[in-house]
C-alpha positions in Angstrom: -69.0 61.3 -41.1 -67.4 62.8 -38.0 -67.5 66.5 -37.5 -64.3 67.9 -39.1 -64.0 70.4 -36.2 -63.5 67.5 -33.8 -59.8 67.7 -32.9 -58.1 65.1 -30.9 -55.9 66.0 -27.9 -52.2 66.7 -28.6 -51.1 63.1 -28.4 -47.4 62.2 -28.8 -45.9 58.9 -29.8 -42.4 60.0 -29.3 -40.7 58.0 -26.5 -37.0 57.7 -25.8 -36.3 54.3 -24.1 -34.5 51.0 -24.4 -36.0 47.6 -23.6 -34.1 45.8 -20.8 -32.7 48.9 -19.2 -33.7 50.6 -16.0 -33.1 54.2 -16.8 -33.2 57.4 -14.6 -35.8 59.7 -16.1 -36.0 62.3 -13.2 -34.5 62.8 -9.8 -35.6 59.9 -7.7 -37.5 58.2 -10.6 -36.3 55.3 -12.7 -38.3 53.6 -15.5 -38.2 50.1 -17.0 -40.4 49.6 -20.1 -41.8 46.1 -20.1 -41.5 44.3 -23.4 -45.2 43.9 -24.0 -46.0 46.3 -26.8 -49.5 46.2 -28.4 -52.5 48.1 -29.7 -53.6 48.9 -26.1 -50.2 49.0 -24.3 -48.2 51.1 -26.8 -44.5 50.4 -26.3 -45.2 48.4 -23.2 -46.1 48.9 -19.5 -44.0 51.5 -17.6 -42.5 50.0 -14.5 -41.3 52.8 -12.2 -38.8 52.7 -9.3 -38.9 55.5 -6.8 -36.3 56.4 -4.2 -32.7 55.1 -3.9 -31.3 52.4 -1.7 -34.6 51.3 -0.2 -37.1 51.7 -3.0 -40.6 51.2 -4.1 -41.8 49.7 -7.4 -44.9 51.1 -9.1 -46.7 48.6 -11.5 -44.4 45.5 -11.8 -45.9 44.6 -15.2 -47.3 41.5 -16.8 -46.7 38.0 -15.3 -45.3 36.7 -18.6 -42.5 39.3 -19.0 -38.8 39.1 -18.1 -38.8 42.5 -16.5 -38.4 41.2 -13.0 -35.0 39.6 -13.9 -33.9 42.9 -15.4 -35.2 44.8 -12.4 -33.6 42.7 -9.8 -30.2 42.7 -11.6 -30.4 46.5 -12.0 -31.2 46.9 -8.3 -28.4 44.8 -6.8 -27.3 46.5 -3.6 -30.7 48.1 -3.2 -33.8 46.8 -1.5 -37.4 46.9 -2.7 -39.5 47.7 0.3 -42.9 48.3 -1.3 -44.8 47.2 -4.4 -47.4 49.8 -5.5 -50.1 48.9 -8.1 -52.2 51.6 -9.9 -54.9 49.1 -10.8 -55.5 45.3 -11.2 -55.2 45.0 -15.0 -52.9 42.1 -16.0 -50.3 44.3 -17.8 -49.8 46.3 -14.5 -50.5 43.8 -11.7 -49.7 40.5 -13.3 -46.1 40.3 -11.8 -47.0 41.7 -8.4 -47.2 38.4 -6.5 -44.0 37.1 -8.2 -42.1 40.2 -7.2 -43.4 39.9 -3.7 -42.1 36.3 -3.6 -38.7 37.4 -4.7 -38.3 40.4 -2.4 -40.7 39.9 0.5 -42.0 43.5 -0.1 -45.7 44.1 0.7 -48.1 44.8 -2.2 -50.0 48.1 -1.9 -53.1 49.1 -3.8 -56.9 49.5 -3.7 -58.8 46.2 -3.0 -61.6 45.5 -5.4 -65.1 45.5 -3.9 -67.2 42.4 -3.9 -69.4 43.8 -6.7 -66.5 44.9 -9.0 -66.0 43.1 -12.3 -63.2 40.6 -12.1 -62.7 37.5 -14.3 -65.9 38.3 -16.2 -64.6 41.6 -17.4 -63.7 41.5 -21.1 -61.5 44.1 -22.8 -61.5 45.3 -26.4 -59.8 42.0 -27.4 -62.8 40.0 -26.0 -60.5 38.4 -23.3 -60.5 38.8 -19.6 -57.8 41.2 -18.5 -58.3 41.6 -14.7 -55.6 40.2 -12.4 -56.7 40.8 -8.8 -54.1 41.1 -6.1 -54.7 40.3 -2.4 -53.0 43.5 -1.2 -50.9 43.4 2.0 -51.5 47.2 2.5 -55.0 48.4 1.4 -55.0 51.9 0.1 -58.0 54.2 -0.3 -58.2 57.8 -1.5 -55.7 59.9 0.4 -53.8 57.0 1.7 -50.2 57.7 2.6 -47.2 55.4 2.1 -43.6 56.1 2.5 -40.0 54.8 2.7 -36.5 56.1 3.1 -36.3 59.3 1.0 -39.7 58.9 -0.7 -43.4 59.3 0.0 -46.5 58.8 -2.1 -50.2 59.5 -1.6 -53.0 57.5 -3.3 -55.4 59.4 -5.4 -58.5 57.4 -6.4 -59.3 58.0 -10.1 -61.9 55.4 -11.2 -63.1 55.3 -14.7 -60.7 53.1 -16.7 -61.0 50.7 -13.7 -63.0 50.9 -10.5 -59.8 50.4 -8.4 -57.6 52.8 -10.3 -55.2 54.9 -8.2 -52.7 57.6 -9.2 -49.7 58.1 -6.9 -48.7 61.6 -6.0 -45.2 62.4 -4.8 -45.5 65.7 -2.9 -41.8 66.5 -2.6 -41.3 66.2 -6.3 -44.8 67.5 -7.2 -45.3 64.7 -9.8 -48.1 62.2 -10.4 -47.9 58.6 -11.6 -51.1 58.6 -13.6 -51.4 54.9 -14.5 -53.8 54.4 -17.3 -56.1 57.3 -16.3 -54.1 59.9 -18.3 -51.6 58.9 -21.0 -50.0 61.1 -23.5 -50.0 58.6 -26.5 -53.7 57.9 -26.6 -57.0 58.1 -24.7 -57.7 55.7 -21.9 -59.9 52.7 -22.8 -63.3 52.9 -21.0 -64.8 49.4 -21.5 -68.0 48.6 -19.5 -68.6 47.0 -17.1 -65.0 47.4 -16.0 -64.9 51.0 -17.1 -67.3 53.8 -16.4 -67.5 57.0 -18.4 -69.2 59.0 -15.7 -66.5 58.1 -13.1 -63.8 58.8 -15.7 -65.0 62.3 -16.5 -65.4 63.1 -12.8 -61.9 61.8 -12.2 -60.5 64.1 -15.0 -62.4 67.0 -13.5 -60.8 66.2 -10.1 -57.3 66.3 -11.6 -57.9 69.8 -13.2 -57.9 71.2 -9.7 -54.5 69.8 -8.9 -51.1 71.3 -9.7 -48.6 68.6 -10.4 -45.8 69.6 -12.8 -45.5 66.3 -14.6 -47.4 63.1 -15.1 -45.7 59.7 -15.5 -48.2 57.4 -17.1 -48.5 53.7 -17.3 -47.7 53.7 -21.0 -45.8 56.3 -23.0 -43.7 59.3 -22.3 -44.0 61.8 -19.4 -46.7 64.4 -19.8 -45.7 68.0 -19.3 -48.2 70.8 -18.7 -50.6 68.0 -17.7 -53.6 70.2 -16.7 -53.7 71.6 -20.2 -53.6 68.1 -21.6 -56.4 66.9 -19.2 -58.6 69.8 -20.4 -58.0 68.6 -23.9 -59.1 65.0 -22.9 -62.3 66.4 -21.4 -63.1 68.4 -24.5 -62.5 65.3 -26.6 -64.9 63.2 -24.6 -67.6 65.9 -24.6 -67.3 66.3 -28.4 -67.6 62.5 -28.8 -70.8 62.7 -26.8 -72.0 65.5 -29.2 -71.3 63.1 -32.1 -73.4 60.4 -30.5 -76.2 62.9 -30.0 -76.0 63.8 -33.7 -76.0 60.1 -34.7 -79.1 59.5 -32.6 -80.8 62.5 -34.2 -80.0 61.1 -37.6 -81.9 58.0 -36.8 -79.1 55.7 -35.9 -80.2 53.7 -32.9 -77.6 50.9 -32.4 -73.9 51.1 -31.5 -73.1 49.0 -34.6 -74.7 51.8 -36.8 -73.0 54.6 -34.9 -69.4 53.4 -34.9 -68.8 53.7 -38.7 -70.3 57.2 -38.7 -68.3 58.5 -35.6 -65.0 56.7 -36.4 -64.7 57.2 -40.1 -61.9 54.9 -41.6 -61.3 53.0 -38.4 -58.8 50.1 -38.4 -61.0 46.9 -38.2 -58.9 45.7 -35.3 -60.1 48.7 -33.2 -63.9 48.4 -34.0 -64.7 46.5 -30.7 -62.8 49.1 -28.7 -64.7 51.9 -30.4 -68.0 50.1 -29.8 -67.2 49.8 -26.1 -66.3 53.5 -25.9 -69.6 54.4 -27.6 -71.4 52.1 -25.1 -69.6 53.8 -22.2 -70.7 57.2 -23.5 -74.3 56.0 -23.8 -74.3 54.7 -20.3 -73.1 58.1 -19.1 -75.7 59.9 -21.3 -78.4 57.6 -19.8 -77.2 58.5 -16.3 -77.5 62.2 -17.2 -80.9 61.8 -18.8 -79.8 62.7 -22.3 -80.4 59.2 -23.8 -82.3 56.2 -23.0 -82.6 52.5 -24.0 -85.8 51.7 -26.0 -86.3 48.6 -24.0 -86.4 48.3 -20.2 -83.8 46.4 -18.3 -80.0 46.6 -17.8 -78.1 48.4 -20.6 -76.3 46.2 -23.1 -74.3 46.6 -26.3 -77.0 45.2 -28.6 -79.8 47.5 -27.4 -81.4 50.3 -29.4 -81.0 53.8 -28.0 -82.8 57.1 -28.4 -82.6 60.7 -27.2 -84.7 61.2 -24.2 -86.5 64.1 -25.9 -87.7 61.8 -28.6 -89.6 59.4 -26.3 
């Protein structure tokens, strides 16, 4: 059983919104919740509009949604000048090319490297979920982009995805945190697309920043975000401790560890939990805490041990 002292971060599933409506949620920030709810998307993907008159869209949502019709109707009399993408997962980037075709606005985001997982990446559902975009404006960490009355800076936060960007608006002192930090649940870290070491380093990086509010890719805004990020870091470190305890108890495979660590888990989430444990074991191997019992690339079906036991 999991250690009863393991407390999850202060997640909140409260969210005030209406499907099909572009709503103002802060000065210069509007949000449209895409109608794609699910176990990993919560109420749906948050599509944001920043600025007024000549605006930018952040994360246009899934290709299969009707959000672009709603968006373009709501923005009659205004012009979309930029399309920003936090990362190339289909629920965020799927509609990017379609919105570009409608508006002529350039797409802006971090290009995926040649060695990054693409169509071969499988999520917790077992299906491919990566939707690459050939960006018109390539952004790297620190990249600056602006329009009339708004500006945004790209903050590279890999972990959930290798190309994940957060967007910082310096005038408003807010951060669009994508899937890196969400208030309703932890971010899915699913190798090979996700990397726990990168994720933890990206969380540590955000601790040093001072934004007042995060606007995530799913769920409600996060107030006092630095405190919340610290809780996420503690949660992940405690999860690593639980894996160490499982290894010490003689459990060597991920299949054996998941029921012990995630007591009473919904069967539909077992694969996601297994991927999370695997991501932790990759990171623990990187740090020299754990090791695979057989040589070669790490995989889900290997046996693991604590390094001190070898």
